[in-house]
DRENDOMI-460694 format. One record per residue (C-alpha): residue number from 1; x, y negated, z. Coordinates in Angstrom, 3 decimals. Example, Ala and Ser with C-alpha at 12.3 -4.5 7.8 and 13.67 -1.06 7.14 Angstrom:
2
R, num, east, north, up
R, 1, 12.300, 4.500, 7.800
R, 2, 13.670, 1.060, 7.140
This chain:
410
R, num, east, north, up
R, 1, 25.203, 5.594, -15.840
R, 2, 26.618, 2.306, -17.672
R, 3, 23.779, -0.132, -18.580
R, 4, 24.641, -0.900, -22.175
R, 5, 24.850, 3.066, -22.625
R, 6, 21.555, 2.932, -20.175
R, 7, 20.227, 0.233, -22.904
R, 8, 21.240, 2.202, -25.944
R, 9, 19.907, 5.376, -24.886
R, 10, 16.427, 3.663, -24.240
R, 11, 16.122, 1.809, -27.723
R, 12, 17.732, 4.759, -29.252
R, 13, 14.397, 6.545, -28.174
R, 14, 12.106, 4.451, -30.477
R, 15, 14.158, 5.439, -33.382
R, 16, 12.407, 8.625, -34.139
R, 17, 9.183, 7.369, -33.031
R, 18, 9.847, 4.142, -35.113
R, 19, 10.052, 6.957, -38.246
R, 20, 7.379, 9.200, -37.049
R, 21, 4.994, 5.703, -36.930
R, 22, 6.336, 4.309, -40.199
R, 23, 5.791, 7.533, -42.599
R, 24, 4.265, 6.806, -45.826
R, 25, 2.611, 9.716, -46.706
R, 26, 1.215, 8.180, -49.995
R, 27, 3.428, 5.290, -50.799
R, 28, 0.840, 2.166, -50.161
R, 29, 0.939, -0.256, -47.336
R, 30, -1.597, -1.192, -45.203
R, 31, -4.875, -2.618, -46.897
R, 32, -5.966, -5.746, -46.092
R, 33, -9.222, -4.315, -44.488
R, 34, -10.381, -4.005, -41.202
R, 35, -8.055, -1.702, -40.078
R, 36, -4.877, -4.285, -41.435
R, 37, -3.936, -5.572, -37.869
R, 38, -2.689, -9.034, -39.476
R, 39, -6.231, -9.702, -41.445
R, 40, -7.891, -13.000, -41.484
R, 41, -9.730, -13.789, -38.438
R, 42, -7.914, -11.444, -36.447
R, 43, -7.179, -11.604, -33.076
R, 44, -4.355, -10.170, -31.396
R, 45, -4.111, -9.614, -27.354
R, 46, -1.073, -8.021, -24.763
R, 47, -2.639, -5.509, -23.116
R, 48, -1.568, -6.198, -20.161
R, 49, -2.169, -7.278, -16.153
R, 50, -3.629, -11.033, -16.843
R, 51, -4.704, -11.928, -12.998
R, 52, -3.193, -11.041, -10.051
R, 53, -4.150, -12.232, -6.463
R, 54, -2.667, -10.538, -3.772
R, 55, -2.091, -11.475, 0.232
R, 56, -0.454, -9.271, 2.831
R, 57, 1.224, -9.856, 6.409
R, 58, 4.330, -8.859, 7.190
R, 59, 5.296, -6.841, 10.262
R, 60, 8.570, -5.775, 11.818
R, 61, 8.799, -3.344, 14.801
R, 62, 5.183, -3.793, 15.641
R, 63, 5.096, -7.772, 15.380
R, 64, 3.824, -10.038, 12.841
R, 65, 6.199, -12.228, 11.522
R, 66, 4.148, -14.186, 8.946
R, 67, 2.149, -13.434, 5.356
R, 68, 2.856, -13.923, 1.506
R, 69, 0.042, -14.716, -1.432
R, 70, 0.435, -14.625, -4.968
R, 71, -1.258, -15.731, -7.746
R, 72, -0.024, -14.843, -11.523
R, 73, -1.802, -15.915, -14.262
R, 74, -0.132, -13.876, -17.766
R, 75, -2.295, -14.654, -21.157
R, 76, -0.466, -14.030, -24.664
R, 77, -3.517, -14.702, -27.441
R, 78, -2.789, -14.803, -31.248
R, 79, -5.121, -15.858, -34.571
R, 80, -4.405, -14.978, -37.522
R, 81, -6.141, -17.756, -38.980
R, 82, -5.327, -16.632, -42.835
R, 83, -4.257, -13.303, -43.857
R, 84, -0.604, -12.685, -42.160
R, 85, 0.012, -16.282, -40.634
R, 86, -1.239, -16.387, -36.930
R, 87, -0.908, -19.614, -34.495
R, 88, -1.276, -18.433, -30.418
R, 89, -0.679, -19.098, -27.249
R, 90, 1.402, -17.908, -24.307
R, 91, 0.758, -18.916, -20.440
R, 92, 2.653, -17.475, -17.789
R, 93, 2.270, -19.007, -14.241
R, 94, 2.798, -18.011, -10.852
R, 95, 1.753, -19.630, -7.521
R, 96, 3.025, -18.397, -4.472
R, 97, 3.945, -18.862, -0.668
R, 98, 6.070, -16.922, 1.842
R, 99, 5.078, -18.749, 5.659
R, 100, 6.712, -17.149, 8.325
R, 101, 8.691, -19.276, 10.847
R, 102, 8.828, -22.069, 7.869
R, 103, 7.127, -22.280, 4.496
R, 104, 8.507, -21.349, 1.401
R, 105, 5.970, -22.366, -2.054
R, 106, 6.804, -22.228, -5.592
R, 107, 4.972, -23.886, -8.343
R, 108, 5.706, -22.229, -11.359
R, 109, 3.966, -22.459, -15.529
R, 110, 5.371, -22.064, -18.653
R, 111, 2.829, -22.406, -22.065
R, 112, 4.199, -21.311, -25.916
R, 113, 2.265, -22.287, -28.721
R, 114, 3.318, -19.432, -31.319
R, 115, 3.697, -19.232, -35.408
R, 116, 3.251, -15.720, -35.856
R, 117, 4.058, -14.316, -39.749
R, 118, 2.973, -10.387, -40.328
R, 119, 3.904, -7.876, -43.057
R, 120, 2.892, -4.434, -43.312
R, 121, 6.057, -1.454, -43.603
R, 122, 3.061, 1.369, -43.944
R, 123, -0.441, 2.718, -43.609
R, 124, 0.501, 2.948, -39.642
R, 125, 3.863, 0.911, -39.362
R, 126, 4.449, -3.182, -39.805
R, 127, 6.378, -6.207, -38.646
R, 128, 5.599, -9.387, -37.610
R, 129, 8.023, -12.751, -37.056
R, 130, 7.369, -15.431, -34.271
R, 131, 8.714, -18.384, -33.307
R, 132, 7.682, -20.323, -30.555
R, 133, 7.999, -23.427, -28.804
R, 134, 6.917, -24.647, -25.240
R, 135, 7.362, -26.792, -21.949
R, 136, 6.678, -26.218, -18.140
R, 137, 7.393, -27.226, -14.469
R, 138, 9.338, -25.145, -11.602
R, 139, 8.285, -26.893, -8.484
R, 140, 9.688, -25.493, -4.861
R, 141, 8.664, -26.285, -1.196
R, 142, 10.382, -26.527, 1.596
R, 143, 8.460, -27.128, 4.857
R, 144, 9.355, -27.135, 8.633
R, 145, 8.027, -28.377, 11.804
R, 146, 9.880, -31.727, 10.758
R, 147, 10.922, -31.703, 7.219
R, 148, 9.727, -31.325, 3.653
R, 149, 11.961, -30.944, 0.858
R, 150, 10.641, -30.526, -2.702
R, 151, 12.588, -29.836, -5.861
R, 152, 10.861, -29.909, -9.061
R, 153, 12.387, -29.376, -12.543
R, 154, 10.698, -29.999, -16.030
R, 155, 11.083, -27.065, -18.156
R, 156, 11.188, -26.910, -22.091
R, 157, 12.062, -23.505, -24.333
R, 158, 12.109, -22.014, -27.554
R, 159, 11.762, -18.394, -28.610
R, 160, 11.589, -15.700, -31.515
R, 161, 10.796, -12.629, -31.593
R, 162, 10.974, -9.877, -34.286
R, 163, 7.918, -6.723, -33.222
R, 164, 7.403, -3.882, -35.288
R, 165, 3.345, -2.571, -34.129
R, 166, 3.002, 0.819, -34.932
R, 167, -0.626, 1.824, -34.785
R, 168, -1.256, 4.709, -32.299
R, 169, -2.874, 7.880, -33.613
R, 170, -6.659, 8.010, -32.961
R, 171, -6.597, 4.268, -31.984
R, 172, -7.466, 2.082, -35.048
R, 173, -7.233, -1.427, -32.890
R, 174, -4.174, -0.395, -30.560
R, 175, -0.620, -0.799, -31.274
R, 176, 2.417, 0.271, -29.728
R, 177, 5.155, -2.484, -30.216
R, 178, 8.937, -2.729, -30.016
R, 179, 10.218, -6.106, -29.977
R, 180, 13.195, -7.635, -30.167
R, 181, 13.685, -11.418, -29.028
R, 182, 15.446, -14.891, -28.086
R, 183, 14.607, -16.911, -25.410
R, 184, 16.354, -20.468, -24.655
R, 185, 14.952, -22.323, -21.485
R, 186, 16.516, -25.760, -20.586
R, 187, 15.533, -27.172, -16.317
R, 188, 15.831, -30.653, -15.981
R, 189, 16.090, -30.870, -11.896
R, 190, 16.610, -34.290, -10.204
R, 191, 20.374, -33.509, -9.659
R, 192, 21.146, -31.014, -12.051
R, 193, 20.396, -28.919, -15.492
R, 194, 20.463, -25.645, -16.410
R, 195, 20.549, -23.852, -19.536
R, 196, 19.206, -19.838, -20.156
R, 197, 19.677, -17.980, -22.541
R, 198, 19.029, -14.249, -23.200
R, 199, 18.225, -11.750, -25.429
R, 200, 15.865, -9.058, -24.823
R, 201, 14.410, -5.408, -25.730
R, 202, 11.758, -4.320, -24.892
R, 203, 8.098, -2.291, -26.094
R, 204, 4.720, -2.868, -25.087
R, 205, 0.301, -2.584, -26.004
R, 206, -1.364, -4.810, -28.646
R, 207, -4.918, -4.935, -29.635
R, 208, -5.920, -6.328, -32.815
R, 209, -9.557, -7.260, -33.281
R, 210, -11.918, -9.817, -34.641
R, 211, -14.489, -11.218, -32.742
R, 212, -17.341, -9.376, -34.863
R, 213, -15.720, -5.969, -33.593
R, 214, -15.406, -6.422, -29.893
R, 215, -18.727, -5.614, -28.519
R, 216, -20.282, -5.507, -24.944
R, 217, -20.960, -2.336, -23.641
R, 218, -23.841, -3.217, -21.586
R, 219, -25.686, -4.942, -24.475
R, 220, -25.293, -1.806, -26.938
R, 221, -26.604, 0.578, -24.356
R, 222, -23.562, 1.450, -23.061
R, 223, -22.996, 3.472, -26.433
R, 224, -18.993, 2.812, -25.685
R, 225, -18.667, 4.195, -22.160
R, 226, -21.305, 6.978, -22.007
R, 227, -19.441, 9.867, -23.485
R, 228, -15.746, 8.804, -22.372
R, 229, -14.730, 10.361, -19.131
R, 230, -14.723, 13.682, -20.021
R, 231, -12.054, 16.461, -20.273
R, 232, -8.612, 15.353, -22.127
R, 233, -9.504, 11.926, -22.251
R, 234, -6.371, 9.653, -21.076
R, 235, -5.598, 6.153, -20.449
R, 236, -2.773, 3.794, -20.030
R, 237, -2.886, 1.334, -17.513
R, 238, -2.330, -2.379, -17.703
R, 239, 1.026, -2.499, -16.142
R, 240, 2.843, -0.304, -19.077
R, 241, 5.461, -1.625, -20.524
R, 242, 9.141, -2.092, -20.665
R, 243, 11.867, -4.322, -21.189
R, 244, 15.869, -4.642, -20.978
R, 245, 17.361, -8.524, -21.468
R, 246, 21.026, -10.125, -20.810
R, 247, 22.608, -14.027, -21.223
R, 248, 23.733, -16.360, -19.177
R, 249, 23.035, -19.214, -17.423
R, 250, 24.510, -22.303, -16.966
R, 251, 23.862, -25.135, -14.274
R, 252, 25.145, -28.411, -14.159
R, 253, 25.590, -30.703, -10.751
R, 254, 25.336, -34.521, -11.552
R, 255, 25.430, -35.575, -7.701
R, 256, 28.254, -37.737, -6.606
R, 257, 30.676, -35.515, -8.159
R, 258, 29.962, -33.540, -11.186
R, 259, 30.305, -29.213, -11.568
R, 260, 29.313, -26.675, -13.591
R, 261, 28.516, -22.616, -12.525
R, 262, 27.952, -19.939, -15.331
R, 263, 26.559, -16.689, -14.627
R, 264, 25.858, -13.626, -16.347
R, 265, 22.606, -12.306, -15.593
R, 266, 20.648, -8.586, -17.179
R, 267, 17.418, -7.287, -16.040
R, 268, 16.018, -4.568, -16.960
R, 269, 12.464, -2.868, -16.223
R, 270, 9.952, -0.267, -16.848
R, 271, 6.330, 0.499, -15.703
R, 272, 4.350, 3.765, -16.631
R, 273, 0.943, 4.220, -15.499
R, 274, -1.211, 7.532, -17.157
R, 275, -3.811, 8.941, -15.357
R, 276, -5.212, 12.525, -17.207
R, 277, -9.295, 13.113, -16.696
R, 278, -9.662, 16.943, -15.778
R, 279, -14.019, 16.751, -16.000
R, 280, -16.315, 13.654, -16.231
R, 281, -16.031, 13.210, -12.239
R, 282, -12.110, 13.257, -11.560
R, 283, -8.870, 12.124, -13.216
R, 284, -5.307, 12.727, -12.239
R, 285, -2.066, 11.051, -13.013
R, 286, 0.488, 8.672, -11.824
R, 287, 2.649, 5.534, -11.987
R, 288, 6.496, 5.060, -12.097
R, 289, 8.144, 1.828, -11.858
R, 290, 12.244, 1.358, -12.386
R, 291, 13.778, -2.495, -11.774
R, 292, 17.647, -2.956, -12.531
R, 293, 18.819, -6.349, -11.720
R, 294, 22.336, -8.081, -11.442
R, 295, 23.303, -11.807, -11.392
R, 296, 27.311, -12.539, -11.728
R, 297, 29.262, -15.555, -11.488
R, 298, 31.674, -15.818, -14.654
R, 299, 34.247, -16.878, -11.628
R, 300, 34.140, -13.558, -10.382
R, 301, 33.506, -14.444, -7.318
R, 302, 30.060, -13.551, -6.575
R, 303, 27.948, -10.513, -7.504
R, 304, 24.273, -9.725, -6.592
R, 305, 22.532, -6.374, -7.786
R, 306, 19.347, -4.817, -7.032
R, 307, 18.007, -1.572, -8.283
R, 308, 14.640, 0.139, -7.094
R, 309, 12.780, 3.429, -8.248
R, 310, 8.642, 4.030, -7.318
R, 311, 6.189, 6.949, -8.066
R, 312, 2.607, 6.655, -7.034
R, 313, 0.472, 10.106, -7.578
R, 314, -3.313, 8.570, -8.071
R, 315, -6.732, 9.945, -7.918
R, 316, -9.110, 8.037, -10.218
R, 317, -12.992, 9.589, -8.855
R, 318, -16.318, 8.706, -11.205
R, 319, -18.830, 9.093, -8.191
R, 320, -21.797, 8.647, -10.586
R, 321, -22.775, 9.796, -14.290
R, 322, -25.449, 7.783, -15.319
R, 323, -24.778, 5.433, -18.294
R, 324, -23.334, 1.832, -17.154
R, 325, -22.630, 3.437, -13.450
R, 326, -20.285, 5.996, -14.821
R, 327, -17.826, 3.163, -15.326
R, 328, -17.602, 2.063, -11.992
R, 329, -14.490, 4.166, -10.151
R, 330, -12.604, 4.608, -6.805
R, 331, -8.958, 4.603, -7.171
R, 332, -6.574, 6.785, -4.644
R, 333, -2.423, 6.318, -4.428
R, 334, 0.247, 7.376, -2.033
R, 335, 4.017, 6.956, -3.389
R, 336, 7.225, 6.713, -2.214
R, 337, 10.523, 5.275, -3.169
R, 338, 13.746, 3.371, -2.846
R, 339, 15.502, -0.032, -3.046
R, 340, 19.069, -0.515, -3.092
R, 341, 20.803, -4.564, -2.996
R, 342, 24.499, -5.146, -2.726
R, 343, 25.950, -8.531, -2.071
R, 344, 29.828, -9.222, -3.601
R, 345, 31.361, -12.177, -2.370
R, 346, 34.951, -12.960, -3.097
R, 347, 35.511, -9.261, -2.444
R, 348, 33.207, -8.981, 0.612
R, 349, 31.049, -6.928, -0.195
R, 350, 27.396, -5.568, 1.985
R, 351, 25.094, -3.109, 0.934
R, 352, 21.655, -2.591, 2.241
R, 353, 19.223, 0.400, 0.998
R, 354, 15.722, 0.849, 1.766
R, 355, 13.404, 3.320, 1.510
R, 356, 9.565, 3.016, 0.500
R, 357, 6.205, 4.665, 1.126
R, 358, 2.875, 3.056, 0.185
R, 359, -1.051, 4.497, 0.167
R, 360, -3.641, 2.222, -1.230
R, 361, -7.369, 2.234, -1.824
R, 362, -9.109, 0.553, -4.648
R, 363, -12.675, 0.065, -6.693
R, 364, -12.546, -1.192, -10.291
R, 365, -15.059, -0.895, -13.189
R, 366, -14.388, -0.591, -17.393
R, 367, -15.926, -3.011, -18.981
R, 368, -15.420, -1.292, -22.782
R, 369, -15.390, -4.505, -25.374
R, 370, -14.531, -2.134, -27.941
R, 371, -13.848, 1.236, -28.850
R, 372, -11.418, 2.769, -26.033
R, 373, -10.417, -0.099, -24.884
R, 374, -11.680, -1.589, -21.957
R, 375, -11.368, -5.104, -19.287
R, 376, -10.948, -3.486, -16.206
R, 377, -10.665, -5.350, -12.933
R, 378, -9.612, -3.603, -9.687
R, 379, -9.853, -4.882, -5.824
R, 380, -8.780, -3.074, -3.159
R, 381, -6.056, -2.684, 0.099
R, 382, -3.197, -1.190, -0.104
R, 383, -0.146, -0.317, 3.242
R, 384, 3.665, -0.177, 2.603
R, 385, 6.500, 0.671, 4.936
R, 386, 9.985, -0.275, 3.678
R, 387, 12.854, 1.176, 6.137
R, 388, 16.433, -0.276, 6.670
R, 389, 18.639, 3.253, 6.172
R, 390, 21.113, 1.234, 8.061
R, 391, 19.415, -0.089, 10.678
R, 392, 16.157, 1.878, 10.860
R, 393, 14.161, -1.424, 11.284
R, 394, 10.293, -1.530, 9.509
R, 395, 9.112, -3.239, 8.049
R, 396, 4.938, -2.866, 7.431
R, 397, 2.961, -4.395, 5.016
R, 398, -0.604, -4.845, 4.604
R, 399, -1.815, -6.419, 1.283
R, 400, -5.546, -7.021, -0.271
R, 401, -5.274, -6.740, -4.158
R, 402, -7.097, -8.051, -6.694
R, 403, -6.491, -7.927, -10.587
R, 404, -7.569, -8.097, -13.640
R, 405, -6.432, -6.574, -17.646
R, 406, -6.827, -3.852, -20.401
R, 407, -7.148, -0.156, -20.499
R, 408, -6.218, 1.081, -23.191
R, 409, -8.206, 5.142, -23.587
R, 410, -7.445, 7.991, -25.863
């Protein structure tokens, strides 16, 4: 399918959703009371995985060839210090290392200060305008037995976003938010500079709560969770979101000679995790992941394409029914998928296709902080096999996983 058609098809699906959530049955806008998302002292949180640590071993044809580790930190928080006006932070950080015959390390940190203005469109639909400016750095370190090289860039960025929080049925504190945004980043290296311009269309979940509307479940006799798990209850996991972006990158090299490279980039990703409870003991569901990335030079002499699909059915088991400990759960999942990469350099094309299978076992705890909203840590281990369809070479990964994020129940 043509990628532009895919983009317009995806965003077109949001139009009927917007009108359903935005219907104003009594011709009144949202009141500035406790249910109004932009009320004074409201805190807006993007519902996502806020922290992740993973370390995995890599085996090829039965032999360990290396290991990798990754730490991710993601936090988007805005506080409405005044009605309709908010100040907030958006922080993204990644530290990773690939350790094979040599070591390759990355250190990336970007933080934005945001200003937000919001207004109601109807009792359940709203709009906000957000401007942000930020700084950060990007650092890579390559190590061999005899040589270490470091490349570091200072980053400056600006961005603007228009979001449309749509209140979910039965969820006073949670909103589905389609958004349109623009982002500019400037990287300054020792011998080069890079300008990255990108437009994005996406959708994710957000929560709006005052501090007094949040509660610690165990301090309230586990009243928020004592009757949460039963037939008909369901939840969206903290990886559920989607985005499509496109833009241009211009890199200017300023060594002994000056040269410029221009690239066009498109990226799309959709992650969705849903679980439905059959009873107070067992939930069944699945996770779906779609990725698509294209990078090509303006000169037309280089193009890189990567696409991927994954599907992971899962079981969620609550072995204990007593208050408090009923929030402890075992999560089992196994899945399959595919990945395709293609390099095209000056008309010479190389394509690689992989099939993937995986299995994982995790333990988690749903810590309810508001009605049907939990902050959930998850820890476990998983195993994955990637098979090169051309060579039949198999790479096997075993990974320790720890993640923390928000989960929305219905």
